[in-house]
DRENNULUM-735000 format. One record per residue (C-alpha): residue number from 1; residue in three letters; x, y, z. Coordinates in nm, 4 decimals, decimal comma, always signed. Each point is the difference from the previous one (the first is absolute). Layout:
REM residues N
<nr:NUM; rest:ALA; x:X; y:Y; z:Z>
...
This chain:
REM residues 357
<nr:1; rest:MET; x:-0,3112; y:+1,7525; z:-2,3129>
<nr:2; rest:LEU; x:-0,1277; y:-0,3069; z:+0,1876>
<nr:3; rest:ASN; x:-0,3739; y:-0,0228; z:+0,0756>
<nr:4; rest:LEU; x:-0,0680; y:-0,1179; z:+0,3616>
<nr:5; rest:ALA; x:-0,3204; y:-0,1193; z:+0,1960>
<nr:6; rest:ILE; x:-0,0623; y:-0,0996; z:+0,3545>
<nr:7; rest:ILE; x:-0,2236; y:-0,2684; z:+0,1534>
<nr:8; rest:GLY; x:-0,0739; y:+0,0797; z:+0,3718>
<nr:9; rest:THR; x:+0,0078; y:+0,3459; z:+0,1123>
<nr:10; rest:GLY; x:-0,0226; y:-0,0337; z:+0,3931>
<nr:11; rest:ARG; x:+0,2543; y:+0,1252; z:+0,2522>
<nr:12; rest:TYR; x:+0,3119; y:-0,1418; z:-0,2165>
<nr:13; rest:GLY; x:-0,1566; y:+0,0486; z:-0,3353>
<nr:14; rest:VAL; x:-0,0017; y:+0,3752; z:+0,0610>
<nr:15; rest:ASN; x:+0,3707; y:-0,0138; z:+0,0370>
<nr:16; rest:ILE; x:+0,0213; y:-0,1576; z:-0,3400>
<nr:17; rest:ILE; x:-0,2190; y:+0,2678; z:-0,1484>
<nr:18; rest:HIS; x:+0,2351; y:+0,2648; z:+0,1524>
<nr:19; rest:ALA; x:+0,3106; y:-0,1699; z:-0,1485>
<nr:20; rest:PHE; x:-0,1631; y:-0,0340; z:-0,3555>
<nr:21; rest:LYS; x:-0,1222; y:+0,3475; z:-0,0120>
<nr:22; rest:GLN; x:+0,3473; y:+0,1296; z:+0,0851>
<nr:23; rest:LEU; x:+0,1351; y:-0,1989; z:-0,2718>
<nr:24; rest:GLU; x:-0,2826; y:+0,1512; z:-0,2177>
<nr:25; rest:TYR; x:+0,1265; y:+0,3570; z:+0,0954>
<nr:26; rest:GLN; x:+0,3414; y:-0,1205; z:-0,1256>
<nr:27; rest:ASN; x:-0,1378; y:-0,1139; z:-0,3391>
<nr:28; rest:ILE; x:+0,1211; y:-0,3424; z:+0,0697>
<nr:29; rest:ALA; x:-0,3231; y:-0,1884; z:+0,0424>
<nr:30; rest:LYS; x:-0,3863; y:+0,0748; z:-0,0028>
<nr:31; rest:LEU; x:-0,2531; y:-0,1319; z:+0,2682>
<nr:32; rest:VAL; x:-0,2936; y:-0,0992; z:-0,2450>
<nr:33; rest:SER; x:-0,2335; y:-0,1540; z:+0,2278>
<nr:34; rest:ILE; x:-0,0716; y:-0,1367; z:+0,3403>
<nr:35; rest:CYS; x:-0,2324; y:-0,2684; z:+0,1227>
<nr:36; rest:ASP; x:-0,1665; y:-0,0573; z:+0,3504>
<nr:37; rest:ILE; x:-0,3082; y:-0,1956; z:+0,0997>
<nr:38; rest:ASN; x:-0,0952; y:+0,2841; z:+0,2476>
<nr:39; rest:GLU; x:-0,1672; y:+0,2610; z:-0,2205>
<nr:40; rest:ASP; x:+0,0142; y:+0,2805; z:+0,2483>
<nr:41; rest:VAL; x:+0,3643; y:-0,0219; z:+0,0330>
<nr:42; rest:LEU; x:+0,0498; y:-0,0650; z:-0,3755>
<nr:43; rest:ASN; x:-0,1962; y:+0,3148; z:-0,0894>
<nr:44; rest:SER; x:+0,1865; y:+0,1995; z:+0,2530>
<nr:45; rest:HIS; x:+0,3409; y:-0,0993; z:-0,1350>
<nr:46; rest:CYS; x:-0,1223; y:+0,0546; z:-0,3611>
<nr:47; rest:LYS; x:-0,1008; y:+0,3432; z:+0,0844>
<nr:48; rest:LYS; x:+0,2994; y:+0,0975; z:+0,1841>
<nr:49; rest:TYR; x:+0,2721; y:-0,1485; z:-0,2382>
<nr:50; rest:LYS; x:-0,2026; y:+0,0579; z:-0,3259>
<nr:51; rest:VAL; x:+0,0177; y:-0,3627; z:-0,1060>
<nr:52; rest:LYS; x:-0,2512; y:-0,2612; z:-0,1362>
<nr:53; rest:GLY; x:-0,1442; y:-0,2482; z:+0,2421>
<nr:54; rest:TYR; x:-0,1543; y:-0,3518; z:-0,0181>
<nr:55; rest:THR; x:-0,1412; y:-0,2278; z:+0,2501>
<nr:56; rest:ASP; x:+0,1040; y:-0,3179; z:-0,2033>
<nr:57; rest:TYR; x:+0,3684; y:-0,0438; z:-0,0696>
<nr:58; rest:ARG; x:-0,0891; y:-0,2389; z:-0,2774>
<nr:59; rest:LYS; x:-0,1925; y:+0,2700; z:-0,1970>
<nr:60; rest:MET; x:+0,2668; y:+0,2413; z:+0,0715>
<nr:61; rest:LEU; x:+0,2686; y:-0,2264; z:-0,1417>
<nr:62; rest:ASP; x:-0,2151; y:-0,0900; z:-0,2857>
<nr:63; rest:SER; x:-0,0973; y:+0,3642; z:-0,0703>
<nr:64; rest:GLU; x:+0,3123; y:+0,2134; z:+0,0332>
<nr:65; rest:ASP; x:+0,3359; y:+0,0270; z:-0,1483>
<nr:66; rest:ILE; x:+0,2363; y:-0,1053; z:+0,2846>
<nr:67; rest:ASP; x:+0,3547; y:-0,1373; z:+0,0161>
<nr:68; rest:ALA; x:+0,0040; y:-0,0822; z:+0,3519>
<nr:69; rest:VAL; x:-0,2174; y:-0,0251; z:+0,3022>
<nr:70; rest:ALA; x:+0,0618; y:+0,0378; z:+0,3818>
<nr:71; rest:ILE; x:-0,1950; y:-0,2350; z:+0,2328>
<nr:72; rest:ALA; x:-0,0753; y:+0,1176; z:+0,3358>
<nr:73; rest:THR; x:-0,3098; y:-0,2185; z:+0,0976>
<nr:74; rest:PRO; x:-0,0020; y:-0,1854; z:+0,3462>
<nr:75; rest:ASP; x:+0,2466; y:-0,2628; z:+0,0668>
<nr:76; rest:HIS; x:-0,2042; y:-0,2901; z:-0,1052>
<nr:77; rest:LEU; x:-0,1384; y:+0,1551; z:-0,3162>
<nr:78; rest:HIS; x:+0,3282; y:+0,0399; z:-0,1983>
<nr:79; rest:LYS; x:-0,0160; y:-0,3146; z:-0,2316>
<nr:80; rest:GLU; x:-0,2988; y:+0,0674; z:-0,2141>
<nr:81; rest:PRO; x:+0,0828; y:+0,3389; z:-0,1179>
<nr:82; rest:CYS; x:+0,3790; y:-0,0778; z:-0,0506>
<nr:83; rest:ILE; x:-0,0945; y:-0,3166; z:-0,2283>
<nr:84; rest:TYR; x:-0,2679; y:+0,2165; z:-0,1858>
<nr:85; rest:ALA; x:+0,2660; y:+0,2875; z:-0,0414>
<nr:86; rest:ALA; x:+0,2656; y:-0,2508; z:-0,1173>
<nr:87; rest:LYS; x:-0,2316; y:-0,1759; z:-0,2497>
<nr:88; rest:SER; x:-0,0580; y:+0,3443; z:-0,1534>
<nr:89; rest:GLY; x:+0,3552; y:+0,0587; z:-0,0312>
<nr:90; rest:ARG; x:+0,0420; y:+0,2757; z:+0,2768>
<nr:91; rest:HIS; x:+0,2939; y:+0,0163; z:+0,2089>
<nr:92; rest:ILE; x:-0,0887; y:-0,0277; z:+0,3625>
<nr:93; rest:PHE; x:+0,1103; y:+0,1902; z:+0,3225>
<nr:94; rest:VAL; x:-0,1701; y:-0,1854; z:+0,2914>
<nr:95; rest:GLN; x:-0,0135; y:+0,0806; z:+0,3743>
<nr:96; rest:LYS; x:+0,1388; y:-0,2796; z:+0,2246>
<nr:97; rest:PRO; x:-0,0655; y:-0,2871; z:+0,0523>
<nr:98; rest:MET; x:-0,0146; y:-0,0781; z:-0,3647>
<nr:99; rest:ASP; x:-0,2616; y:-0,2690; z:+0,0896>
<nr:100; rest:ILE; x:-0,0671; y:-0,1826; z:+0,3307>
<nr:101; rest:THR; x:+0,0409; y:-0,3425; z:-0,1700>
<nr:102; rest:VAL; x:+0,2939; y:-0,1566; z:-0,1526>
<nr:103; rest:GLU; x:-0,2360; y:-0,1270; z:-0,2785>
<nr:104; rest:GLY; x:-0,1230; y:+0,3444; z:-0,0716>
<nr:105; rest:CYS; x:+0,3568; y:+0,1473; z:-0,0131>
<nr:106; rest:LEU; x:+0,0693; y:-0,2792; z:-0,2584>
<nr:107; rest:GLU; x:-0,3051; y:+0,0712; z:-0,2006>
<nr:108; rest:ILE; x:+0,0881; y:+0,3704; z:-0,0198>
<nr:109; rest:LEU; x:+0,3612; y:-0,0630; z:-0,1012>
<nr:110; rest:GLU; x:-0,1100; y:-0,2610; z:-0,2647>
<nr:111; rest:GLU; x:-0,2326; y:+0,2524; z:-0,1516>
<nr:112; rest:ALA; x:+0,2587; y:+0,2933; z:+0,0129>
<nr:113; rest:ASN; x:+0,2590; y:-0,2243; z:-0,1758>
<nr:114; rest:LYS; x:-0,2287; y:-0,1021; z:-0,2661>
<nr:115; rest:SER; x:-0,0860; y:+0,3586; z:-0,0758>
<nr:116; rest:ASN; x:+0,3636; y:+0,1194; z:+0,0566>
<nr:117; rest:VAL; x:-0,1098; y:+0,2711; z:+0,2524>
<nr:118; rest:LEU; x:+0,1850; y:+0,1179; z:+0,2880>
<nr:119; rest:ILE; x:-0,1445; y:-0,0520; z:+0,3601>
<nr:120; rest:GLN; x:+0,1550; y:+0,1936; z:+0,2682>
<nr:121; rest:VAL; x:-0,1009; y:-0,0414; z:+0,3619>
<nr:122; rest:ASP; x:-0,0055; y:+0,3090; z:+0,2245>
<nr:123; rest:PHE; x:+0,2420; y:-0,0976; z:+0,2958>
<nr:124; rest:HIS; x:+0,0900; y:+0,3623; z:+0,0508>
<nr:125; rest:LYS; x:+0,2278; y:-0,1116; z:+0,2927>
<nr:126; rest:ARG; x:+0,2702; y:-0,0406; z:-0,2587>
<nr:127; rest:TYR; x:-0,0110; y:+0,3714; z:-0,0804>
<nr:128; rest:ASP; x:+0,0587; y:+0,1191; z:+0,3557>
<nr:129; rest:PRO; x:+0,3639; y:+0,1499; z:-0,0181>
<nr:130; rest:TYR; x:+0,0683; y:-0,1486; z:+0,3446>
<nr:131; rest:HIS; x:-0,1094; y:-0,3330; z:-0,1120>
<nr:132; rest:GLN; x:+0,2219; y:+0,0307; z:-0,3225>
<nr:133; rest:GLN; x:+0,3100; y:+0,0674; z:+0,1964>
<nr:134; rest:LEU; x:-0,0801; y:-0,2695; z:+0,2467>
<nr:135; rest:CYS; x:-0,0326; y:-0,2590; z:-0,2762>
<nr:136; rest:LYS; x:+0,3120; y:+0,1397; z:-0,1734>
<nr:137; rest:ASP; x:+0,2055; y:-0,0564; z:+0,2980>
<nr:138; rest:VAL; x:-0,1532; y:-0,3489; z:+0,0740>
<nr:139; rest:LYS; x:+0,0768; y:-0,1099; z:-0,3594>
<nr:140; rest:SER; x:+0,3519; y:+0,1348; z:+0,0195>
<nr:141; rest:GLY; x:+0,0854; y:-0,2071; z:+0,2895>
<nr:142; rest:LYS; x:+0,0657; y:+0,2742; z:+0,2220>
<nr:143; rest:PHE; x:-0,1588; y:-0,1961; z:+0,2977>
<nr:144; rest:GLY; x:+0,1526; y:-0,3340; z:-0,0962>
<nr:145; rest:THR; x:-0,2376; y:-0,2895; z:-0,0550>
<nr:146; rest:ILE; x:-0,3411; y:+0,0886; z:+0,1230>
<nr:147; rest:GLU; x:-0,1275; y:-0,2504; z:+0,2519>
<nr:148; rest:TYR; x:-0,3354; y:+0,1324; z:+0,1160>
<nr:149; rest:GLY; x:-0,2283; y:+0,3013; z:-0,0208>
<nr:150; rest:TYR; x:-0,3068; y:+0,1679; z:+0,1468>
<nr:151; rest:VAL; x:-0,3015; y:+0,2040; z:-0,1337>
<nr:152; rest:HIS; x:-0,2940; y:+0,1494; z:+0,1386>
<nr:153; rest:MET; x:-0,2734; y:+0,1872; z:-0,1564>
<nr:154; rest:GLU; x:-0,3030; y:+0,1179; z:+0,1679>
<nr:155; rest:ASP; x:-0,3126; y:+0,2280; z:-0,0721>
<nr:156; rest:ARG; x:-0,2420; y:+0,1850; z:+0,2144>
<nr:157; rest:ILE; x:-0,3282; y:-0,1959; z:+0,0590>
<nr:158; rest:GLU; x:-0,1801; y:+0,2637; z:-0,2199>
<nr:159; rest:VAL; x:+0,1404; y:-0,1492; z:-0,3039>
<nr:160; rest:PRO; x:-0,1952; y:-0,3338; z:+0,0136>
<nr:161; rest:SER; x:-0,2913; y:+0,1221; z:+0,2193>
<nr:162; rest:LYS; x:-0,0762; y:+0,3324; z:-0,1933>
<nr:163; rest:TRP; x:+0,2045; y:+0,0374; z:-0,3156>
<nr:164; rest:PHE; x:-0,0658; y:-0,3431; z:-0,1407>
<nr:165; rest:SER; x:-0,2717; y:-0,1519; z:+0,2199>
<nr:166; rest:SER; x:-0,1822; y:-0,1286; z:-0,2998>
<nr:167; rest:TRP; x:+0,2828; y:-0,2398; z:-0,0951>
<nr:168; rest:ALA; x:+0,2443; y:-0,0210; z:+0,2727>
<nr:169; rest:HIS; x:-0,1321; y:-0,3565; z:+0,0745>
<nr:170; rest:LYS; x:+0,1047; y:-0,0998; z:-0,3425>
<nr:171; rest:SER; x:+0,3580; y:+0,1098; z:+0,0751>
<nr:172; rest:SER; x:+0,2529; y:-0,0338; z:+0,2988>
<nr:173; rest:PRO; x:+0,2816; y:+0,2157; z:+0,1579>
<nr:174; rest:VAL; x:+0,2179; y:-0,2244; z:-0,2198>
<nr:175; rest:TRP; x:-0,1530; y:+0,0826; z:-0,3237>
<nr:176; rest:PHE; x:-0,0629; y:+0,3499; z:+0,0662>
<nr:177; rest:LEU; x:+0,3277; y:+0,0926; z:+0,1754>
<nr:178; rest:GLY; x:+0,2329; y:-0,3222; z:+0,0111>
<nr:179; rest:VAL; x:+0,0566; y:-0,0354; z:-0,3565>
<nr:180; rest:HIS; x:+0,1654; y:+0,3389; z:-0,0225>
<nr:181; rest:PHE; x:+0,2850; y:-0,1321; z:+0,2193>
<nr:182; rest:ILE; x:-0,0028; y:-0,3279; z:-0,1269>
<nr:183; rest:ASP; x:+0,0911; y:+0,1202; z:-0,3478>
<nr:184; rest:LEU; x:+0,2557; y:+0,2375; z:+0,1403>
<nr:185; rest:VAL; x:+0,1660; y:-0,2787; z:+0,1997>
<nr:186; rest:ARG; x:+0,0071; y:-0,2184; z:-0,3186>
<nr:187; rest:TRP; x:+0,1510; y:+0,2921; z:-0,1903>
<nr:188; rest:CYS; x:+0,2764; y:+0,0660; z:+0,2387>
<nr:189; rest:LEU; x:+0,0866; y:-0,3618; z:+0,0591>
<nr:190; rest:GLY; x:-0,0336; y:-0,1107; z:-0,3781>
<nr:191; rest:SER; x:-0,1736; y:-0,3076; z:+0,1140>
<nr:192; rest:ASN; x:-0,3485; y:-0,1494; z:-0,0007>
<nr:193; rest:GLY; x:-0,1725; y:-0,1532; z:+0,2927>
<nr:194; rest:LYS; x:+0,0596; y:-0,3693; z:+0,1192>
<nr:195; rest:SER; x:-0,2493; y:-0,0607; z:+0,2897>
<nr:196; rest:ALA; x:-0,2168; y:+0,1963; z:+0,2465>
<nr:197; rest:TYR; x:-0,1427; y:-0,0564; z:+0,3340>
<nr:198; rest:ALA; x:-0,2572; y:+0,2472; z:+0,1496>
<nr:199; rest:THR; x:-0,2331; y:+0,0793; z:+0,2735>
<nr:200; rest:GLY; x:-0,2673; y:+0,2706; z:+0,0237>
<nr:201; rest:TYR; x:-0,3005; y:+0,1335; z:+0,2004>
<nr:202; rest:LYS; x:-0,3527; y:+0,0612; z:-0,0939>
<nr:203; rest:MET; x:-0,1446; y:+0,1976; z:+0,2933>
<nr:204; rest:LYS; x:-0,0534; y:+0,3653; z:-0,0087>
<nr:205; rest:LEU; x:-0,1165; y:+0,0313; z:-0,3788>
<nr:206; rest:LYS; x:-0,2180; y:-0,3222; z:+0,0315>
<nr:207; rest:LYS; x:-0,1871; y:+0,1670; z:+0,2962>
<nr:208; rest:MET; x:-0,0704; y:+0,2843; z:-0,2263>
<nr:209; rest:GLY; x:-0,1514; y:-0,2195; z:-0,2631>
<nr:210; rest:ILE; x:+0,3044; y:-0,0111; z:-0,2155>
<nr:211; rest:ASP; x:+0,1109; y:-0,3626; z:-0,0263>
<nr:212; rest:THR; x:+0,3715; y:+0,0368; z:-0,0799>
<nr:213; rest:TYR; x:+0,3325; y:-0,0235; z:+0,1838>
<nr:214; rest:ASP; x:+0,0935; y:+0,2908; z:+0,2355>
<nr:215; rest:SER; x:+0,3646; y:-0,1004; z:-0,0206>
<nr:216; rest:VAL; x:+0,2281; y:-0,2481; z:-0,1449>
<nr:217; rest:SER; x:+0,3528; y:-0,0949; z:+0,1021>
<nr:218; rest:ALA; x:+0,1869; y:-0,2209; z:-0,2549>
<nr:219; rest:LYS; x:+0,3455; y:-0,1288; z:-0,0392>
<nr:220; rest:VAL; x:+0,1035; y:-0,0499; z:-0,3597>
<nr:221; rest:ILE; x:+0,3037; y:-0,1978; z:-0,0991>
<nr:222; rest:PHE; x:+0,1425; y:+0,1098; z:-0,3429>
<nr:223; rest:GLU; x:+0,1834; y:-0,2251; z:-0,2313>
<nr:224; rest:ASN; x:+0,3428; y:+0,1390; z:+0,0886>
<nr:225; rest:GLY; x:-0,0491; y:-0,0988; z:+0,3609>
<nr:226; rest:VAL; x:-0,1002; y:+0,3321; z:+0,1416>
<nr:227; rest:SER; x:-0,2801; y:+0,0144; z:+0,2628>
<nr:228; rest:VAL; x:-0,2064; y:+0,3176; z:+0,0167>
<nr:229; rest:THR; x:-0,2970; y:+0,0603; z:+0,2534>
<nr:230; rest:PHE; x:-0,2860; y:+0,2015; z:-0,1384>
<nr:231; rest:ASP; x:-0,2491; y:+0,1442; z:+0,2661>
<nr:232; rest:VAL; x:-0,2857; y:+0,1710; z:-0,1575>
<nr:233; rest:SER; x:-0,3310; y:+0,1382; z:+0,1586>
<nr:234; rest:TRP; x:-0,2659; y:+0,2751; z:-0,0807>
<nr:235; rest:ILE; x:-0,1382; y:+0,0478; z:+0,3566>
<nr:236; rest:LEU; x:+0,2082; y:+0,2840; z:+0,1491>
<nr:237; rest:PRO; x:-0,2118; y:+0,2465; z:+0,1796>
<nr:238; rest:GLU; x:-0,1468; y:+0,2862; z:-0,1952>
<nr:239; rest:ASN; x:+0,1820; y:+0,2531; z:+0,2144>
<nr:240; rest:PHE; x:+0,3380; y:-0,1618; z:-0,0899>
<nr:241; rest:GLU; x:+0,2203; y:+0,2907; z:-0,1566>
<nr:242; rest:ALA; x:+0,0263; y:-0,1459; z:-0,3600>
<nr:243; rest:ILE; x:-0,2263; y:-0,1934; z:-0,2381>
<nr:244; rest:VAL; x:+0,3053; y:-0,2572; z:-0,0419>
<nr:245; rest:ASN; x:+0,2601; y:-0,1279; z:+0,2236>
<nr:246; rest:GLN; x:+0,2753; y:-0,1868; z:-0,1676>
<nr:247; rest:SER; x:+0,3632; y:-0,0913; z:-0,0117>
<nr:248; rest:ILE; x:+0,2456; y:-0,2671; z:-0,1288>
<nr:249; rest:ARG; x:+0,3354; y:-0,1366; z:+0,1066>
<nr:250; rest:PHE; x:+0,2526; y:-0,2452; z:-0,1164>
<nr:251; rest:VAL; x:+0,2896; y:-0,1438; z:+0,2283>
<nr:252; rest:GLY; x:+0,3011; y:-0,1653; z:-0,1908>
<nr:253; rest:THR; x:+0,3283; y:-0,1375; z:+0,0938>
<nr:254; rest:GLU; x:+0,1694; y:+0,3366; z:-0,0363>
<nr:255; rest:GLY; x:-0,2630; y:+0,2341; z:+0,1016>
<nr:256; rest:ILE; x:-0,3451; y:+0,1139; z:+0,0480>
<nr:257; rest:ILE; x:-0,2466; y:+0,2554; z:-0,1785>
<nr:258; rest:GLU; x:-0,3207; y:+0,1376; z:+0,1341>
<nr:259; rest:CYS; x:-0,2541; y:+0,2270; z:-0,1641>
<nr:260; rest:ASP; x:-0,2860; y:+0,1518; z:+0,1739>
<nr:261; rest:THR; x:-0,2190; y:+0,1307; z:-0,2719>
<nr:262; rest:GLN; x:-0,2788; y:+0,1487; z:+0,2536>
<nr:263; rest:ASP; x:+0,2178; y:+0,2150; z:+0,2137>
<nr:264; rest:ARG; x:+0,2222; y:+0,2136; z:-0,2370>
<nr:265; rest:GLY; x:+0,0655; y:+0,2687; z:+0,2496>
<nr:266; rest:THR; x:-0,2917; y:+0,2272; z:-0,0297>
<nr:267; rest:ARG; x:-0,2596; y:-0,0049; z:+0,2759>
<nr:268; rest:LEU; x:-0,2475; y:+0,2494; z:+0,0555>
<nr:269; rest:CYS; x:-0,3063; y:+0,0765; z:+0,2549>
<nr:270; rest:SER; x:-0,3007; y:+0,2112; z:-0,0521>
<nr:271; rest:THR; x:-0,3143; y:+0,0631; z:+0,1795>
<nr:272; rest:GLU; x:-0,1943; y:-0,1164; z:-0,2814>
<nr:273; rest:LYS; x:+0,1689; y:-0,3423; z:-0,0662>
<nr:274; rest:GLY; x:+0,2313; y:-0,0666; z:+0,3041>
<nr:275; rest:MET; x:+0,3273; y:-0,1859; z:-0,0794>
<nr:276; rest:GLU; x:+0,0744; y:-0,0488; z:-0,3838>
<nr:277; rest:THR; x:+0,3074; y:-0,1268; z:-0,1949>
<nr:278; rest:TYR; x:+0,0520; y:+0,0923; z:-0,3563>
<nr:279; rest:ASN; x:+0,0769; y:-0,2439; z:-0,2958>
<nr:280; rest:ILE; x:+0,0297; y:+0,2695; z:-0,2540>
<nr:281; rest:GLY; x:+0,2525; y:-0,2142; z:-0,1891>
<nr:282; rest:PHE; x:-0,3013; y:-0,2119; z:-0,1216>
<nr:283; rest:ILE; x:-0,2056; y:+0,2864; z:-0,1273>
<nr:284; rest:LEU; x:+0,0667; y:+0,3573; z:+0,0413>
<nr:285; rest:GLU; x:-0,2417; y:+0,2649; z:-0,1480>
<nr:286; rest:THR; x:+0,1726; y:+0,2925; z:-0,1285>
<nr:287; rest:LYS; x:-0,0550; y:+0,2813; z:-0,2807>
<nr:288; rest:ASP; x:+0,1862; y:+0,0835; z:-0,3211>
<nr:289; rest:VAL; x:+0,0910; y:+0,3468; z:-0,1280>
<nr:290; rest:SER; x:-0,3239; y:+0,0376; z:-0,1615>
<nr:291; rest:GLY; x:-0,1795; y:-0,0816; z:+0,3365>
<nr:292; rest:ARG; x:-0,1281; y:-0,3281; z:-0,1102>
<nr:293; rest:THR; x:-0,0131; y:-0,2918; z:+0,2662>
<nr:294; rest:VAL; x:+0,2869; y:-0,2463; z:-0,0565>
<nr:295; rest:TYR; x:+0,0534; y:-0,3334; z:+0,1931>
<nr:296; rest:LYS; x:+0,3449; y:-0,1358; z:+0,0631>
<nr:297; rest:GLY; x:+0,1290; y:-0,2979; z:+0,1889>
<nr:298; rest:TYR; x:+0,0648; y:-0,3724; z:-0,0334>
<nr:299; rest:GLY; x:-0,3825; y:-0,0643; z:-0,0163>
<nr:300; rest:ILE; x:-0,0134; y:+0,1975; z:-0,3211>
<nr:301; rest:GLU; x:+0,3314; y:-0,0947; z:-0,1341>
<nr:302; rest:SER; x:-0,0872; y:-0,3623; z:-0,0123>
<nr:303; rest:ILE; x:-0,3150; y:+0,0798; z:-0,2075>
<nr:304; rest:MET; x:+0,1730; y:+0,2474; z:-0,2379>
<nr:305; rest:ASP; x:+0,2714; y:-0,2833; z:-0,0427>
<nr:306; rest:PHE; x:-0,2533; y:-0,2406; z:-0,1700>
<nr:307; rest:VAL; x:-0,0556; y:+0,2869; z:-0,2710>
<nr:308; rest:TYR; x:+0,3690; y:+0,0572; z:-0,0261>
<nr:309; rest:ASN; x:+0,0401; y:-0,3827; z:-0,0633>
<nr:310; rest:LEU; x:-0,2424; y:-0,0045; z:-0,2618>
<nr:311; rest:ILE; x:+0,1519; y:+0,2856; z:-0,1692>
<nr:312; rest:TYR; x:+0,3192; y:-0,2105; z:-0,0106>
<nr:313; rest:ILE; x:-0,1856; y:-0,2864; z:-0,1450>
<nr:314; rest:LYS; x:-0,1740; y:+0,2116; z:-0,2616>
<nr:315; rest:ASN; x:+0,3316; y:+0,1424; z:-0,0968>
<nr:316; rest:GLY; x:+0,1283; y:-0,3454; z:-0,0948>
<nr:317; rest:GLY; x:+0,1312; y:-0,1336; z:+0,3422>
<nr:318; rest:ASP; x:-0,0537; y:-0,3630; z:+0,0974>
<nr:319; rest:PHE; x:-0,1703; y:-0,1375; z:+0,3016>
<nr:320; rest:GLU; x:+0,3227; y:-0,2130; z:+0,0820>
<nr:321; rest:THR; x:+0,2235; y:+0,3114; z:+0,0364>
<nr:322; rest:LEU; x:-0,2779; y:+0,1910; z:+0,1803>
<nr:323; rest:ARG; x:-0,0326; y:-0,2703; z:+0,2604>
<nr:324; rest:LYS; x:+0,3797; y:-0,0169; z:+0,0331>
<nr:325; rest:ASN; x:+0,0464; y:+0,3671; z:+0,0725>
<nr:326; rest:SER; x:-0,3213; y:+0,1387; z:+0,1430>
<nr:327; rest:ILE; x:-0,0712; y:+0,0039; z:+0,3691>
<nr:328; rest:ALA; x:-0,3672; y:-0,0587; z:-0,0671>
<nr:329; rest:ALA; x:-0,1873; y:-0,3205; z:+0,0928>
<nr:330; rest:PHE; x:-0,1373; y:-0,1873; z:-0,2980>
<nr:331; rest:GLY; x:-0,2575; y:-0,2779; z:-0,0348>
<nr:332; rest:GLU; x:+0,2532; y:-0,2800; z:+0,0992>
<nr:333; rest:ASP; x:+0,0628; y:+0,2034; z:+0,3242>
<nr:334; rest:GLY; x:-0,3697; y:+0,0073; z:+0,0678>
<nr:335; rest:LEU; x:-0,0134; y:-0,3710; z:-0,0381>
<nr:336; rest:GLU; x:+0,2812; y:-0,0712; z:+0,2442>
<nr:337; rest:VAL; x:-0,1462; y:+0,2436; z:+0,2624>
<nr:338; rest:THR; x:-0,3448; y:-0,1621; z:-0,0380>
<nr:339; rest:ARG; x:+0,1631; y:-0,3561; z:+0,0578>
<nr:340; rest:ILE; x:+0,1437; y:+0,1180; z:+0,3307>
<nr:341; rest:ALA; x:-0,3177; y:+0,1709; z:+0,1164>
<nr:342; rest:VAL; x:-0,2094; y:-0,3229; z:-0,0999>
<nr:343; rest:ALA; x:+0,2458; y:-0,2200; z:+0,1940>
<nr:344; rest:ILE; x:-0,0460; y:+0,2373; z:+0,3026>
<nr:345; rest:HIS; x:-0,3609; y:-0,0221; z:-0,0035>
<nr:346; rest:GLU; x:+0,0112; y:-0,3888; z:-0,0653>
<nr:347; rest:SER; x:+0,2170; y:-0,0067; z:+0,3183>
<nr:348; rest:LEU; x:-0,2420; y:+0,1969; z:+0,2106>
<nr:349; rest:GLN; x:-0,2730; y:-0,2669; z:-0,0946>
<nr:350; rest:LYS; x:+0,2295; y:-0,3030; z:+0,0553>
<nr:351; rest:ASP; x:+0,1869; y:+0,1095; z:+0,2962>
<nr:352; rest:GLU; x:+0,2975; y:-0,1238; z:-0,1455>
<nr:353; rest:PRO; x:+0,3117; y:+0,0948; z:-0,2368>
<nr:354; rest:VAL; x:-0,0968; y:+0,0086; z:-0,3728>
<nr:355; rest:SER; x:+0,2299; y:-0,0408; z:-0,2876>
<nr:356; rest:ILE; x:-0,0177; y:+0,2831; z:-0,2652>
<nr:357; rest:ARG; x:-0,0607; y:-0,0823; z:-0,3567>
């Protein structure tokens, strides 16, 4: 049985707790300990999930028998715990982006390779079955040669202004949202970024005291010649019907494919909340036959897949075969996504196209 730990137990860290606890119910892995600098949050989770807690991840990794650690700290705080975990020989599951600098990603990869540990980045868009079919069709040549594509991903303004107000100024809609679809496009096209040109606005959030971009529009040219436009923002009104509004499309010489992953056909309206749309494909809360809460969906599957990949390695599998056959995003993917995102931000500053490398 694998021993697991988590660094960062905020909004997304809780999803990791749920996934790891379900694996514990199945006698596949055990959640040994969690870490969070917020003692109130930490104590609440420790009590609820009956797990040991730490406020210092270094002390946790030095003290506990842990095979692997999940890192769900804010976007700009991934590098140090990743490096510390890698140096201590722990396999790593890190939330996107792997780091917000190319240099940081390279440092993480260097330490992971030295210690022969697996690093998997949680780009969970790959696990959405609609996206998997989309990518399968694109790769098969069903639409001929892809010429261009378009992505939009937008959050309601409560995400940067309320959920993550303490660190949103350290991030951007590109880092928090855009990297999801940058990775998905890379995966579908089988190509890395070549150049990027971007424009953006700092208006609404800056007036609220949060110095970051409201929105960014980026045109990325990939090495295979495909042009993809990414429109990302996190200033949708709080009364918009979903937390996230998102879609992806590709146009090729022999066809077109469009996937709206916000509107999947179910809409509702209540006196309490007004208009809503579900994204239960991401995370769905259900009950098993014993009445225990169980979580399903691609947001949970991507986390569990990390553990299944570790079991494969533990049973004698090799990294090369895993990378060839798994749909997961690994450290090298995290690096290439960061290269593109860094170029987008550099273009925003220079107001000119930027080469990616």
